[in-house]
C-alpha positions as CSV (number, residue, x, y, z in Angstrom):
1,X,78.7,-45.0,-71.7
2,X,75.3,-43.9,-70.2
3,X,73.2,-41.1,-71.6
4,X,73.1,-38.0,-69.2
5,X,69.8,-36.6,-70.5
6,X,67.5,-39.0,-68.7
7,X,69.4,-38.4,-65.5
8,X,69.0,-34.6,-65.8
9,X,65.3,-35.0,-66.6
10,X,64.9,-37.2,-63.5
11,X,66.7,-34.7,-61.3
12,X,64.6,-31.9,-62.7
13,X,61.4,-33.9,-62.1
14,X,62.4,-34.6,-58.5
15,X,63.2,-31.0,-57.9
16,X,59.8,-29.9,-59.2
17,X,58.1,-32.5,-57.0
18,X,59.9,-31.2,-54.0
19,X,58.9,-27.6,-54.8
20,X,55.3,-28.6,-55.3
21,X,55.4,-30.6,-52.0
22,X,56.8,-27.6,-50.2
23,X,54.1,-25.3,-51.7
24,X,51.4,-27.8,-50.8
25,X,52.7,-28.0,-47.2
26,X,52.8,-24.2,-47.0
27,X,49.2,-24.0,-48.2
28,X,48.1,-26.6,-45.7
29,X,49.9,-24.8,-42.8
30,X,48.5,-21.4,-43.9
31,X,45.0,-23.0,-44.0
32,X,45.5,-24.5,-40.6
33,X,46.7,-21.2,-39.2
34,X,43.7,-19.4,-40.7
35,X,41.3,-21.9,-39.3
36,X,42.8,-21.5,-35.9
37,X,42.5,-17.7,-36.2
38,X,38.9,-18.0,-37.3
39,X,38.2,-20.4,-34.5
40,X,39.6,-18.1,-31.9
41,X,37.8,-15.1,-33.3
42,X,34.5,-16.9,-33.8
43,X,34.5,-18.8,-30.5
44,X,33.3,-16.0,-28.3
45,X,30.1,-15.1,-30.4
46,X,29.5,-18.8,-31.0
47,X,29.8,-19.5,-27.2
48,X,27.5,-16.5,-26.5
49,X,25.0,-17.8,-29.0
50,X,25.0,-21.2,-27.4
51,X,24.5,-19.7,-23.9
52,X,21.6,-17.4,-25.0
53,X,20.0,-20.3,-26.8
54,X,20.4,-22.6,-23.9
55,X,19.1,-19.9,-21.5
56,X,16.0,-19.4,-23.6
57,X,15.4,-23.1,-23.6
58,X,15.7,-23.3,-19.8
59,X,13.4,-20.3,-19.4
60,X,10.7,-22.2,-21.5
61,X,11.0,-25.2,-19.0
62,X,10.8,-22.7,-16.1
63,X,7.6,-21.2,-17.6
64,X,6.0,-24.7,-17.8
65,X,6.9,-25.4,-14.2
66,X,5.5,-22.0,-13.1
67,X,2.2,-22.7,-14.9
68,X,2.1,-26.0,-13.1
69,X,2.4,-24.3,-9.8
70,X,5.9,-25.7,-9.1
71,X,7.3,-22.4,-7.8
72,X,10.5,-23.6,-6.2
73,X,11.5,-25.7,-9.3
74,X,10.6,-22.8,-11.6
75,X,12.7,-20.4,-9.5
76,X,15.7,-22.7,-9.8
77,X,15.3,-22.9,-13.5
78,X,15.0,-19.2,-13.9
79,X,18.1,-18.7,-11.8
80,X,20.0,-21.2,-14.0
81,X,18.8,-19.4,-17.1
82,X,19.9,-16.0,-15.8
83,X,23.4,-17.4,-14.8
84,X,23.9,-18.3,-18.5
85,X,22.4,-15.0,-19.8
86,X,21.9,-12.3,-17.2
87,X,20.1,-10.0,-19.6
88,X,18.0,-12.7,-21.4
89,X,14.5,-11.3,-22.0
90,X,12.7,-14.6,-21.6
91,X,14.4,-15.6,-18.3
92,X,14.1,-12.1,-16.9
93,X,10.4,-11.7,-17.7
94,X,9.6,-15.2,-16.5
95,X,11.4,-14.6,-13.2
96,X,9.7,-11.2,-12.8
97,X,6.3,-12.7,-13.4
98,X,7.0,-15.4,-10.8
99,X,8.3,-12.9,-8.2
100,X,5.2,-10.7,-8.8
101,X,2.9,-13.7,-8.3
102,X,4.6,-14.7,-5.1
103,X,4.9,-11.0,-3.9
104,X,8.7,-11.3,-3.7
105,X,10.6,-8.1,-3.0
106,X,13.0,-8.7,-5.9
107,X,10.1,-8.3,-8.4
108,X,10.8,-4.6,-8.8
109,X,14.5,-5.2,-9.7
110,X,13.6,-7.9,-12.1
111,X,11.0,-5.8,-13.9
112,X,13.4,-2.9,-14.0
113,X,15.8,-5.1,-15.9
114,X,13.1,-6.4,-18.2
115,X,12.1,-2.9,-19.3
116,X,15.7,-2.1,-20.1
117,X,15.9,-4.8,-22.7
118,X,15.3,-4.0,-26.4
119,X,12.4,-6.6,-26.4
120,X,10.5,-4.9,-23.6
121,X,6.8,-4.4,-24.4
122,X,4.2,-1.9,-23.4
123,X,2.7,-4.5,-21.1
124,X,6.1,-5.0,-19.4
125,X,6.3,-1.3,-18.6
126,X,2.7,-1.5,-17.1
127,X,3.8,-4.5,-14.9
128,X,6.8,-2.5,-13.7
129,X,4.6,0.5,-12.8
130,X,2.2,-1.9,-11.0
131,X,5.0,-3.3,-8.9
132,X,6.3,0.2,-8.0
133,X,2.9,1.2,-6.8
134,X,2.5,-2.0,-4.7
135,X,5.9,-1.4,-3.2
136,X,4.9,2.2,-2.2
137,X,7.3,4.0,-4.7
138,X,4.9,6.5,-6.4
139,X,7.7,9.0,-7.2
140,X,9.3,6.4,-9.5
141,X,6.0,5.0,-10.7
142,X,4.7,8.3,-11.9
143,X,7.5,8.7,-14.5
144,X,6.7,5.3,-16.0
145,X,2.9,6.0,-15.9
146,X,3.2,9.4,-17.6
147,X,5.1,7.7,-20.5
148,X,2.4,5.0,-20.7
149,X,-0.3,7.6,-20.8
150,X,1.4,9.3,-23.8
151,X,1.8,6.0,-25.6
152,X,-1.5,4.2,-25.1
153,X,-4.0,5.2,-22.3
154,X,-5.8,1.9,-22.2
155,X,-7.9,0.7,-19.2
156,X,-4.9,-0.8,-17.4
157,X,-2.8,2.4,-17.7
158,X,-5.7,4.6,-16.6
159,X,-6.1,2.2,-13.6
160,X,-2.5,2.7,-12.8
161,X,-2.9,6.4,-13.0
162,X,-5.9,6.2,-10.6
163,X,-3.9,4.2,-8.1
164,X,-1.0,6.7,-8.3
165,X,-3.3,9.6,-7.7
166,X,-4.9,7.8,-4.7
167,X,-1.5,7.0,-3.3
168,X,-0.6,10.7,-3.1
169,X,-3.9,11.7,-1.7
170,X,-5.5,13.2,-4.8
171,X,-8.9,11.4,-4.6
172,X,-10.6,13.7,-7.2
173,X,-8.0,12.8,-9.8
174,X,-8.0,9.2,-8.8
175,X,-11.8,9.0,-9.3
176,X,-11.5,10.8,-12.7
177,X,-8.9,8.2,-13.9
178,X,-10.9,5.3,-12.5
179,X,-14.1,6.3,-14.3
180,X,-12.1,6.7,-17.6
181,X,-10.6,3.2,-17.1
182,X,-14.1,1.7,-16.6
183,X,-15.4,3.6,-19.6
184,X,-12.6,2.3,-21.6
185,X,-13.3,-1.3,-20.5
186,X,-16.8,-1.4,-19.0
187,X,-16.7,-5.2,-18.5
188,X,-13.2,-5.4,-17.0
189,X,-13.7,-6.6,-13.3
190,X,-10.5,-5.0,-12.0
191,X,-11.4,-1.6,-13.4
192,X,-14.8,-1.8,-11.8
193,X,-13.5,-3.0,-8.5
194,X,-10.9,-0.2,-8.3
195,X,-13.7,2.4,-9.0
196,X,-15.8,0.8,-6.3
197,X,-13.0,1.1,-3.8
198,X,-12.7,4.8,-4.5
199,X,-16.4,5.4,-4.4
200,X,-16.8,3.5,-1.1
201,X,-14.4,6.1,0.5
202,X,-16.7,9.0,-0.4
203,X,-18.6,11.1,2.1
204,X,-21.4,11.3,-0.6
205,X,-24.1,8.6,0.0
206,X,-24.9,8.4,-3.7
207,X,-21.3,7.5,-4.5
208,X,-21.2,5.0,-1.7
209,X,-24.4,3.5,-3.1
210,X,-22.8,3.3,-6.5
211,X,-19.9,1.5,-5.0
212,X,-22.2,-1.1,-3.4
213,X,-24.0,-1.6,-6.7
214,X,-20.7,-2.4,-8.4
215,X,-19.6,-4.7,-5.6
216,X,-22.9,-6.6,-5.6
217,X,-22.6,-7.2,-9.3
218,X,-19.0,-8.4,-8.9
219,X,-20.1,-10.6,-6.0
220,X,-22.4,-12.5,-8.3
221,X,-19.7,-13.4,-10.8
222,X,-16.6,-15.4,-10.9
223,X,-13.2,-13.7,-10.7
224,X,-13.4,-11.0,-8.0
225,X,-16.2,-12.5,-6.0
226,X,-14.2,-13.0,-2.8
227,X,-12.7,-9.5,-2.5
228,X,-16.1,-8.0,-3.6
229,X,-17.9,-9.9,-0.8
230,X,-15.3,-8.9,1.7
231,X,-15.5,-5.2,0.7
232,X,-19.2,-5.3,1.0
233,X,-19.0,-6.9,4.4
234,X,-17.0,-3.9,5.6
235,X,-19.1,-1.3,3.9
236,X,-21.3,1.2,5.8
237,X,-25.0,1.9,5.0
238,X,-25.9,-1.8,4.5
239,X,-29.5,-2.7,4.9
240,X,-30.4,-5.7,7.2
241,X,-31.4,-7.7,4.1
242,X,-28.0,-7.0,2.6
243,X,-26.3,-8.1,5.8
244,X,-28.2,-11.4,5.9
245,X,-27.5,-12.0,2.2
246,X,-23.7,-11.4,2.8
247,X,-23.7,-13.8,5.8
248,X,-25.2,-16.5,3.6
249,X,-22.6,-15.9,0.9
250,X,-19.7,-15.8,3.4
251,X,-20.8,-19.1,4.9
252,X,-21.2,-20.7,1.5
253,X,-18.2,-19.4,-0.5
254,X,-15.5,-20.0,2.0
255,X,-16.9,-21.8,5.1
256,X,-13.5,-23.0,6.2
257,X,-11.8,-19.6,6.3
258,X,-11.6,-17.9,9.7
259,X,-11.4,-14.4,8.3
260,X,-14.6,-14.8,6.3
261,X,-16.3,-16.4,9.4
262,X,-15.2,-13.4,11.5
263,X,-16.6,-11.0,8.8
264,X,-19.9,-12.9,9.1
265,X,-19.7,-12.6,12.9
266,X,-19.2,-8.8,12.5
267,X,-22.4,-8.6,10.4
268,X,-24.3,-10.7,12.9
269,X,-23.2,-8.3,15.7
270,X,-24.6,-5.4,13.6
271,X,-27.9,-7.3,13.0
272,X,-28.3,-8.5,16.6
273,X,-26.9,-5.9,19.0
274,X,-28.3,-7.7,22.1
275,X,-26.7,-11.0,21.3
276,X,-23.0,-10.1,21.5
277,X,-22.2,-12.7,24.2
278,X,-23.6,-15.6,22.1
279,X,-21.9,-14.4,19.0
280,X,-18.5,-14.1,20.7
281,X,-18.9,-17.5,22.4
282,X,-19.9,-19.2,19.2
283,X,-16.8,-17.7,17.4
284,X,-14.5,-18.9,20.2
285,X,-16.0,-22.3,20.3
286,X,-15.7,-22.8,16.5
287,X,-12.1,-21.6,16.2
288,X,-10.3,-22.0,19.5
289,X,-9.0,-25.5,18.5
290,X,-7.7,-24.4,15.2
291,X,-4.1,-24.0,14.2
292,X,-1.9,-21.2,15.4
293,X,-2.8,-18.8,12.5
294,X,-6.5,-19.2,13.4
295,X,-5.8,-18.5,17.0
296,X,-3.9,-15.3,16.1
297,X,-6.7,-14.1,13.8
298,X,-9.3,-14.9,16.5
299,X,-7.3,-13.2,19.3
300,X,-6.8,-10.1,17.2
301,X,-10.5,-9.9,16.4
302,X,-11.5,-10.3,20.0
303,X,-9.1,-7.5,21.0
304,X,-10.6,-5.3,18.4
305,X,-14.0,-5.9,19.9
306,X,-12.7,-5.2,23.4
307,X,-13.0,-8.8,24.6
308,X,-9.6,-9.3,26.4
309,X,-11.0,-11.9,28.9
310,X,-11.9,-14.2,26.0
311,X,-8.3,-13.8,24.6
312,X,-6.9,-15.1,27.9
313,X,-9.2,-18.2,27.5
314,X,-7.7,-19.1,24.1
315,X,-4.2,-20.0,25.2
316,X,-1.9,-19.9,28.2
317,X,1.0,-17.6,28.8
318,X,3.3,-20.6,28.3
319,X,1.9,-21.2,24.8
320,X,2.0,-17.4,24.0
321,X,5.7,-17.4,24.9
322,X,6.3,-20.0,22.1
323,X,4.8,-17.7,19.4
324,X,5.5,-14.0,19.2
325,X,2.2,-13.2,17.5
326,X,0.2,-14.9,20.2
327,X,2.4,-13.1,22.8
328,X,1.6,-9.7,21.2
329,X,-2.2,-10.5,21.3
330,X,-1.8,-11.4,25.0
331,X,0.0,-8.2,25.7
332,X,-2.7,-6.2,23.9
333,X,-5.4,-7.9,26.0
334,X,-3.5,-7.1,29.2
335,X,-3.1,-3.5,28.1
336,X,-6.8,-3.1,27.4
337,X,-7.4,-4.2,31.0
338,X,-4.8,-1.8,32.3
339,X,-2.8,-4.6,33.9
340,X,0.5,-2.8,33.5
341,X,2.3,-4.7,36.3
342,X,1.6,-8.0,34.6
343,X,2.9,-6.5,31.4
344,X,6.1,-5.4,33.1
345,X,6.6,-8.9,34.5
346,X,5.9,-10.5,31.2
347,X,8.3,-8.2,29.4
348,X,11.0,-9.2,31.9
349,X,10.6,-12.9,31.1
350,X,14.0,-14.5,30.2
351,X,12.5,-16.6,27.4
352,X,11.2,-13.7,25.3
353,X,12.3,-13.6,21.6
354,X,10.5,-10.4,20.7
355,X,12.5,-7.9,18.8
356,X,14.1,-5.4,21.2
357,X,12.4,-2.4,19.4
358,X,9.0,-4.1,20.1
359,X,9.9,-4.7,23.7
360,X,10.9,-1.1,24.2
361,X,7.7,0.1,22.6
362,X,5.6,-1.9,25.1
363,X,7.8,-0.6,28.0
364,X,7.2,2.9,26.7
365,X,3.5,2.4,26.7
366,X,3.5,0.8,30.1
367,X,5.4,3.8,31.5
368,X,3.2,6.2,29.7
369,X,0.0,4.6,31.2
370,X,1.5,4.6,34.7
371,X,2.1,8.4,34.5
372,X,5.9,8.2,34.1
373,X,6.4,10.5,31.1
374,X,10.2,10.8,31.4
375,X,10.6,7.0,31.6
376,X,8.3,6.6,28.7
377,X,10.3,9.1,26.6
378,X,13.5,7.1,27.4
379,X,11.9,3.9,26.2
380,X,10.4,5.5,23.1
381,X,13.8,6.9,22.1
382,X,15.4,3.5,22.7
383,X,12.7,1.8,20.5
384,X,13.3,4.3,17.7
385,X,17.1,3.9,17.8
386,X,16.8,0.1,17.8
387,X,14.5,0.2,14.8
388,X,16.5,2.8,12.9
389,X,17.7,1.4,9.5
390,X,15.0,-1.2,9.3
391,X,11.8,0.2,7.8
392,X,9.6,-2.7,8.9
393,X,10.6,-2.2,12.5
394,X,10.0,1.5,12.1
395,X,6.5,0.8,10.8
396,X,5.7,-1.2,13.9
397,X,7.0,1.5,16.3
398,X,5.1,4.2,14.4
399,X,1.8,2.2,14.4
400,X,2.2,1.3,18.0
401,X,3.0,4.9,19.1
402,X,0.0,6.1,17.2
403,X,-2.3,3.5,18.8
404,X,-0.8,4.4,22.2
405,X,-1.7,8.1,21.7
406,X,1.9,9.1,21.5
407,X,1.4,11.3,18.4
408,X,4.6,13.2,18.7
409,X,6.6,9.9,18.8
410,X,4.7,8.5,15.8
411,X,5.3,11.7,13.8
412,X,9.1,11.4,14.4
413,X,9.1,7.8,13.3
414,X,7.0,8.5,10.2
415,X,9.5,11.2,9.4
416,X,12.3,8.6,9.5
417,X,10.3,6.1,7.6
418,X,9.7,8.6,4.7
419,X,13.4,8.4,3.9
420,X,12.9,4.9,2.6
421,X,11.3,5.3,-0.9
422,X,9.4,2.1,-0.9
423,X,7.8,3.0,2.5
424,X,7.2,6.7,1.8
425,X,3.5,6.2,1.0
426,X,2.9,4.4,4.3
427,X,4.7,7.2,6.1
428,X,2.7,9.7,4.2
429,X,-0.7,8.2,5.1
430,X,0.4,7.9,8.8
431,X,1.4,11.5,8.8
432,X,-1.8,12.5,7.1
433,X,-3.9,10.7,9.8
434,X,-2.1,12.7,12.5
435,X,-2.6,15.9,10.6
436,X,-6.3,15.6,10.8
437,X,-7.1,13.1,13.5
438,X,-5.4,14.4,16.6
439,X,-6.7,16.8,19.2
440,X,-3.4,18.7,19.6
441,X,-3.2,21.5,17.0
442,X,0.6,21.6,17.2
443,X,0.8,17.9,16.3
444,X,-1.6,18.4,13.4
445,X,0.3,21.4,12.1
446,X,3.7,19.7,12.3
447,X,2.2,16.7,10.4
448,X,0.6,18.9,7.8
449,X,3.8,20.8,7.2
450,X,5.6,17.5,6.6
451,X,3.0,16.4,4.2
452,X,3.3,19.6,2.2
453,X,7.0,19.0,1.9
454,X,6.5,15.4,0.8
455,X,3.7,16.3,-1.7
456,X,4.0,20.0,-2.6
457,X,1.5,19.6,-5.5
458,X,-1.1,17.7,-3.5
459,X,-4.3,19.9,-3.1
460,X,-5.4,18.0,0.0
461,X,-2.1,18.8,1.8
462,X,-2.4,22.5,0.9
463,X,-6.0,22.6,2.1
464,X,-5.2,20.9,5.4
465,X,-2.3,23.2,6.2
466,X,-4.4,26.2,5.3
467,X,-7.2,24.9,7.5
468,X,-4.9,24.4,10.5
469,X,-3.3,27.8,10.1
470,X,-6.7,29.5,9.9
471,X,-7.8,27.5,13.0
472,X,-4.8,29.0,14.8
473,X,-5.4,32.4,13.3
474,X,-2.1,32.4,11.5
475,X,-1.6,34.4,8.3
476,X,-5.3,34.6,7.8
477,X,-5.3,36.6,4.6
478,X,-2.8,34.4,2.8
479,X,-4.4,31.1,3.9
480,X,-7.8,32.3,3.0
481,X,-6.5,33.1,-0.5
482,X,-5.1,29.5,-0.7
483,X,-8.5,28.1,0.2
484,X,-10.4,30.3,-2.3
485,X,-8.1,29.2,-5.1
486,X,-8.7,25.5,-4.2
487,X,-12.4,26.0,-4.2
488,X,-12.3,27.7,-7.6
489,X,-10.3,24.7,-9.0
490,X,-12.3,22.0,-7.1
491,X,-15.8,23.4,-6.4
492,X,-17.2,20.0,-5.5
493,X,-14.8,19.3,-2.7
494,X,-16.6,20.1,0.6
495,X,-13.4,19.9,2.6
496,X,-11.9,22.8,0.6
497,X,-15.2,24.8,1.0
498,X,-15.1,24.3,4.7
499,X,-11.5,25.7,4.8
500,X,-12.6,28.7,2.8
501,X,-15.6,29.2,5.1
502,X,-13.3,29.3,8.1
503,X,-11.1,31.8,6.3
504,X,-14.1,34.1,5.7
505,X,-15.1,33.7,9.4
506,X,-11.6,34.7,10.5
507,X,-12.0,37.8,8.3
508,X,-15.4,38.5,9.9
509,X,-17.3,38.0,6.7
510,X,-20.1,35.6,7.5
511,X,-22.1,35.9,4.3
512,X,-19.5,34.4,1.9
513,X,-18.7,31.8,4.6
514,X,-22.3,30.5,4.6
515,X,-22.3,30.5,0.8
516,X,-19.5,27.9,0.8
517,X,-22.0,25.3,2.1
518,X,-24.3,25.6,-0.8
519,X,-21.8,24.2,-3.2
520,X,-21.8,24.3,-7.1
521,X,-25.1,24.2,-9.1
522,X,-26.7,20.8,-8.9
523,X,-24.6,19.6,-6.0
524,X,-26.3,17.1,-3.6
525,X,-27.3,18.2,-0.2
526,X,-24.7,17.7,2.5
527,X,-25.3,14.7,4.7
528,X,-23.9,16.2,7.9
529,X,-24.1,13.0,9.9
530,X,-21.5,11.5,7.6
531,X,-19.0,14.3,7.9
532,X,-16.1,14.8,10.3
533,X,-17.0,16.7,13.5
534,X,-14.5,19.5,12.7
535,X,-16.5,20.3,9.5
536,X,-19.7,20.5,11.5
537,X,-18.0,22.8,14.0
538,X,-17.1,25.3,11.3
539,X,-20.7,25.0,9.9
540,X,-22.2,25.6,13.3
541,X,-20.0,28.7,13.8
542,X,-21.0,29.9,10.4
543,X,-24.7,29.5,11.1
544,X,-24.3,31.3,14.4
545,X,-22.4,34.2,12.7
546,X,-25.3,34.5,10.3
547,X,-27.8,34.7,13.2
548,X,-29.1,31.2,12.7
549,X,-28.6,30.0,16.3
550,X,-31.3,27.4,16.3
551,X,-29.9,25.6,13.3
552,X,-26.4,25.9,14.8
553,X,-27.6,24.2,18.0
554,X,-29.1,21.3,16.0
555,X,-25.8,20.7,14.3
556,X,-23.8,21.0,17.6
557,X,-25.9,18.2,19.1
558,X,-24.5,15.8,16.5
559,X,-20.8,16.8,17.1
560,X,-18.5,14.4,19.1
561,X,-17.0,17.3,21.1
562,X,-14.3,15.1,22.7
563,X,-12.8,14.5,19.2
564,X,-12.3,18.2,18.5
565,X,-9.2,20.2,19.2
566,X,-9.5,23.1,21.7
567,X,-9.6,25.6,18.8
568,X,-12.5,23.7,17.2
569,X,-14.3,23.5,20.5
570,X,-13.9,27.3,20.7
571,X,-15.7,27.6,17.4
572,X,-18.6,25.5,18.7
573,X,-18.8,27.5,21.9
574,X,-18.7,30.8,20.0
575,X,-15.4,32.0,21.6
């Protein structure tokens, strides 16, 4: 008979093994489930890490391509990097730098995204402000610049502040910031060039002389030599020796560039006033066989110098119809010769591809010149409606209207253009020109009022509006008070003192009016030959009111009377 004990032990052992096996299986399943859970939970950050790492790697490759000048390939790589990580700092900054270098409109949006990232640097915010100023968006730029000035007012930030002040018309503040920038970095070429630009705009011969000194120094160094030479070529007050030196530099530095050659030709025209025909003929002979871009530049230059017949010799009507820029040059040449019937025929050509707003602008000018004001108004209105919504078309219509002496039309277009933030500065300057450069006082006042609304804190705008109101005899006491406050705050600004002098004249107080022309202590003598005719008109009236008639007559001899408004002519005539 068999023993039952071993059997029991065996069954117990088997049972224990099954229990252990079940437990082991449970542990394995639990581990597998936990691993699955961890994989699911960790997959997203792991995938994100992979994408950001890969995006940064692609951005490095794009940076190398950009440094090698392979713009299109670099752009494609930046685009791929941003698709992987849309907020990746390296890709955003690289793309923003490339867009800035190529003057692409998306540069602002890219820099805006860069400065929103946690890794954004002080330099990034400077680049953002720079792009905002380039795009003509000073209202947004000033907020960025103010924060930069609080953090670290280095030379670049001070330069940005100077550019902002200049963009809103505050030249005094712009000059102050530009000098601080140059003091901060005396050997920085950009800071020096910006200061020279501001000084060159001055009515003070000493400041213009300082500008030329800076530019000549820059022209002798690498870096900004080309823009410095070009700025000098356009500068007034050059001596004959300086003009000859510039011609030599322009012919040496960039002998194959038409724009430099035409600058040299301008200098030769100044040096040799009796040799215009030879200079024009030589310029045409040198460049009339160039490519289309050369022909466009040459035609524009000839039109600027009132040489329409030479424009016709450059290319035929048939060739002009193949390129809109050549066609516009041809139309300008016809307009300067008053050949309006030919313009009308050309505008009706079936093969024209000019934008309809451009065509309507030319039709408006043609009607205007042929004494058909109602027809002209219809075409101007049509041109404006066709351009509405497109700021670049509006800019063309505004410029064209201003050049066509349709100031009221230009003012309306600038008003529309000011609604586009990135074009507000262009509209502002256009309106500012009309506020001071038009013979119709009503046009000037309408423009000055718009400027005051656009820039309520701009002292130039306040002074211009006060001047025009005083010229018209409107609210004399209040506007004189405005002028006096401006003189107290900015005693070195001759334009403000002229306005105050006019205010005193309107209040029949000639003594204080004359005192305005003495200026603050140590102020340089006024060079009346370099001042606007309107200022000389006020000065002449002031001299006459102070019984200095002989001195008044001497000033009056220098005034271009045809450039004055009827109210300013009345000042000159003593009415």
